[in-house]
C-alpha positions as CSV (number, residue, x, y, z in Angstrom):
1,X,-105.1,319.5,206.6
2,X,-104.0,318.8,210.2
3,X,-103.1,322.3,211.1
4,X,-105.9,324.7,211.2
5,X,-105.7,328.2,209.8
6,X,-105.7,329.6,213.3
7,X,-102.9,327.2,214.5
8,X,-100.9,328.2,211.3
9,X,-101.3,331.9,212.0
10,X,-100.1,331.3,215.6
11,X,-97.0,329.3,214.4
12,X,-96.3,332.0,211.8
13,X,-96.2,334.6,214.5
14,X,-94.0,332.4,216.9
15,X,-91.6,331.5,214.0
16,X,-91.2,335.1,212.8
17,X,-90.3,336.3,216.3
18,X,-88.3,333.4,217.6
19,X,-86.7,331.5,214.8
20,X,-83.2,332.9,214.5
21,X,-81.2,330.4,212.2
22,X,-82.5,327.7,209.9
23,X,-83.7,324.4,211.3
24,X,-83.5,320.9,209.6
25,X,-86.2,318.3,210.4
26,X,-85.2,314.8,209.3
27,X,-88.2,312.4,209.4
28,X,-87.4,308.7,209.2
29,X,-90.5,307.0,208.1
30,X,-91.9,304.0,206.2
31,X,-95.2,303.3,204.5
32,X,-95.7,299.6,205.8
33,X,-95.9,298.6,209.5
34,X,-96.1,302.1,210.8
35,X,-99.5,303.5,211.9
36,X,-98.5,307.1,212.5
37,X,-95.8,307.6,209.9
38,X,-98.1,309.0,207.3
39,X,-99.6,311.5,209.8
40,X,-96.1,312.4,211.0
41,X,-95.0,313.2,207.4
42,X,-98.1,315.3,206.7
43,X,-97.7,317.2,210.0
44,X,-94.1,318.1,209.3
45,X,-94.8,319.1,205.8
46,X,-97.5,321.6,206.9
47,X,-95.2,322.8,209.7
48,X,-92.3,323.3,207.3
49,X,-94.6,325.2,204.9
50,X,-95.4,327.8,207.6
51,X,-91.8,329.1,207.4
52,X,-90.1,327.4,204.4
53,X,-87.1,329.8,204.4
54,X,-86.3,328.6,207.9
55,X,-87.4,325.2,208.1
56,X,-86.1,322.4,205.9
57,X,-87.7,318.9,205.8
58,X,-86.0,315.8,204.6
59,X,-87.9,312.4,204.6
60,X,-85.9,309.1,204.7
61,X,-86.8,305.4,204.7
62,X,-84.7,303.2,207.1
63,X,-85.2,300.4,204.7
64,X,-83.9,302.4,201.6
65,X,-81.6,305.0,203.2
66,X,-79.8,302.6,205.4
67,X,-76.6,304.5,205.6
68,X,-78.3,307.6,206.8
69,X,-80.4,305.9,209.2
70,X,-77.4,304.2,210.8
71,X,-75.6,307.5,211.0
72,X,-78.5,309.0,213.1
73,X,-78.8,305.8,215.1
74,X,-82.5,305.5,214.0
75,X,-84.0,302.1,215.4
76,X,-87.7,303.0,215.2
77,X,-90.2,304.9,213.0
78,X,-91.4,307.6,213.0
79,X,-88.2,309.3,214.3
80,X,-87.8,312.9,214.1
81,X,-84.2,314.6,214.1
82,X,-84.1,318.4,214.9
83,X,-80.9,319.7,213.6
84,X,-79.3,323.2,213.4
85,X,-75.9,323.6,211.7
86,X,-74.9,320.3,213.4
87,X,-76.7,317.2,215.0
88,X,-77.3,317.9,218.7
89,X,-78.4,314.4,219.3
90,X,-82.1,315.4,219.7
91,X,-84.6,312.7,218.5
92,X,-88.4,312.5,218.8
93,X,-89.6,308.9,218.5
94,X,-93.3,308.9,217.7
95,X,-96.0,311.3,216.5
96,X,-95.8,314.7,218.2
97,X,-99.5,315.1,218.5
98,X,-101.6,316.7,221.2
99,X,-99.6,318.6,223.9
100,X,-96.4,317.0,222.3
101,X,-96.7,319.3,219.3
102,X,-95.5,322.0,221.8
103,X,-92.3,320.0,222.5
104,X,-91.5,319.7,218.8
105,X,-92.1,323.5,218.2
106,X,-90.2,324.6,221.3
107,X,-87.4,322.2,220.4
108,X,-87.1,323.8,216.9
109,X,-87.0,327.3,218.4
110,X,-84.3,326.4,220.8
111,X,-82.2,324.7,218.1
112,X,-82.6,327.8,215.9
113,X,-81.0,329.9,218.6
114,X,-78.0,327.6,218.6
115,X,-77.6,328.0,222.4
116,X,-79.2,325.9,225.2
117,X,-81.5,327.7,227.6
118,X,-79.7,326.8,230.8
119,X,-77.9,328.5,233.7
120,X,-74.2,329.2,233.3
121,X,-73.6,327.0,236.2
122,X,-75.4,324.1,234.5
123,X,-73.5,324.6,231.3
124,X,-70.2,324.6,233.0
125,X,-71.0,321.2,234.8
126,X,-72.1,319.7,231.6
127,X,-68.8,320.5,229.9
128,X,-67.3,318.1,232.5
129,X,-69.1,315.1,230.8
130,X,-66.9,313.1,228.4
131,X,-68.6,309.9,228.1
132,X,-71.8,309.1,226.1
133,X,-74.9,309.8,228.0
134,X,-78.4,309.1,226.6
135,X,-81.5,310.7,228.2
136,X,-84.6,308.9,227.3
137,X,-87.8,310.9,228.2
138,X,-91.0,308.9,228.0
139,X,-94.0,311.1,227.2
140,X,-97.6,310.9,226.1
141,X,-99.7,313.3,224.1
142,X,-102.0,314.2,227.0
143,X,-99.3,314.8,229.7
144,X,-99.0,318.6,230.6
145,X,-95.6,318.2,232.3
146,X,-94.0,316.2,229.7
147,X,-93.0,319.0,227.3
148,X,-91.0,320.7,230.1
149,X,-89.1,317.5,230.9
150,X,-88.4,316.9,227.2
151,X,-87.2,320.4,226.6
152,X,-84.8,320.2,229.6
153,X,-83.2,317.0,228.0
154,X,-83.1,318.7,224.6
155,X,-81.2,321.7,226.2
156,X,-78.8,319.3,227.9
157,X,-78.1,317.6,224.6
158,X,-77.4,321.0,223.0
159,X,-75.0,321.8,225.7
160,X,-72.8,318.7,225.3
161,X,-71.6,316.7,222.3
162,X,-71.7,313.6,224.7
163,X,-75.5,313.9,225.5
164,X,-78.2,312.4,223.4
165,X,-82.0,313.3,224.1
166,X,-84.5,310.7,223.0
167,X,-88.0,311.8,223.5
168,X,-90.2,308.6,223.3
169,X,-94.0,308.5,223.0
170,X,-94.7,305.6,225.5
171,X,-98.1,304.7,223.9
172,X,-96.5,304.2,220.6
173,X,-93.4,302.3,221.9
174,X,-95.2,300.0,224.4
175,X,-92.3,297.6,224.3
176,X,-89.9,300.3,225.6
177,X,-92.5,301.5,228.1
178,X,-92.7,298.0,229.5
179,X,-89.1,297.3,229.5
180,X,-88.4,300.5,231.6
181,X,-91.6,300.1,233.7
182,X,-93.2,303.3,232.6
183,X,-96.2,303.9,234.8
184,X,-96.4,307.6,235.1
185,X,-95.0,310.2,232.7
186,X,-92.7,311.9,232.2
187,X,-90.4,309.2,233.0
188,X,-86.8,309.8,232.4
189,X,-84.2,306.9,231.9
190,X,-80.6,307.7,231.7
191,X,-78.3,305.4,229.8
192,X,-80.9,302.7,229.7
193,X,-81.4,302.3,233.4
194,X,-78.2,303.7,235.0
195,X,-80.6,306.3,236.7
196,X,-84.2,307.1,236.4
197,X,-86.9,309.3,237.8
198,X,-90.4,310.4,237.3
199,X,-91.7,314.0,236.9
200,X,-90.7,317.3,235.3
201,X,-87.9,318.1,237.7
202,X,-86.3,321.6,238.0
203,X,-83.1,322.0,235.9
204,X,-80.9,321.5,239.1
205,X,-82.5,318.2,240.1
206,X,-82.5,316.9,236.6
207,X,-78.8,317.7,236.3
208,X,-78.1,316.0,239.7
209,X,-79.5,312.7,238.3
210,X,-77.6,313.1,235.1
211,X,-74.2,313.9,236.9
212,X,-74.9,311.0,239.3
213,X,-75.4,308.6,236.4
214,X,-72.3,309.9,234.7
215,X,-70.2,309.2,237.8
216,X,-71.7,305.8,238.0
217,X,-70.7,305.0,234.4
218,X,-67.2,306.4,235.1
219,X,-66.7,304.0,238.1
220,X,-68.0,301.1,235.9
221,X,-65.5,302.0,233.2
222,X,-62.7,302.1,235.9
223,X,-62.2,305.9,235.4
224,X,-63.0,307.0,239.0
């Protein structure tokens, strides 16, 4: 049992008060060549058991369920998709242990509300984005500022069909961390390097980086 009775009781209280609509968790996992997949599967099963009427878990293997994996753009395992009545483009790549368990739970609660927790001005500006934007947030399980950065990215993804939030455990995905020169976390990389910054920035600052990256992509596409 990964979740203690005390943690289960706390989760039950949180979910009873805050889960509004059902949430679907889709775990992409495999038995061979993945050190954390089994732990991720056990964790999500225990989590879903806390509130089974509101939390549904489906487990897929990219090797077997290729069509579904391709549809969700899964390239690594374990990958967790947090869905509501639609796919918001929210992905967690790695095992959400330590402080990152908070990211998973808060992401689930937000998705259950079907509405991003953002200012009206931010939501209005995000409506202007009409090109695919990927926000990759590198995190570690011991980083106190990472959940806030991850949740902002998730909220942005909920606000726009063009935005995808990819929360990546840097220690589990060392090749990606090296590629994007992750020294400190949270590190945010937009569209694989069009823009990047370090730290849990306030909503306005985060949005500024995103809009700046979007404008740059537009110019590169000859749309400016």
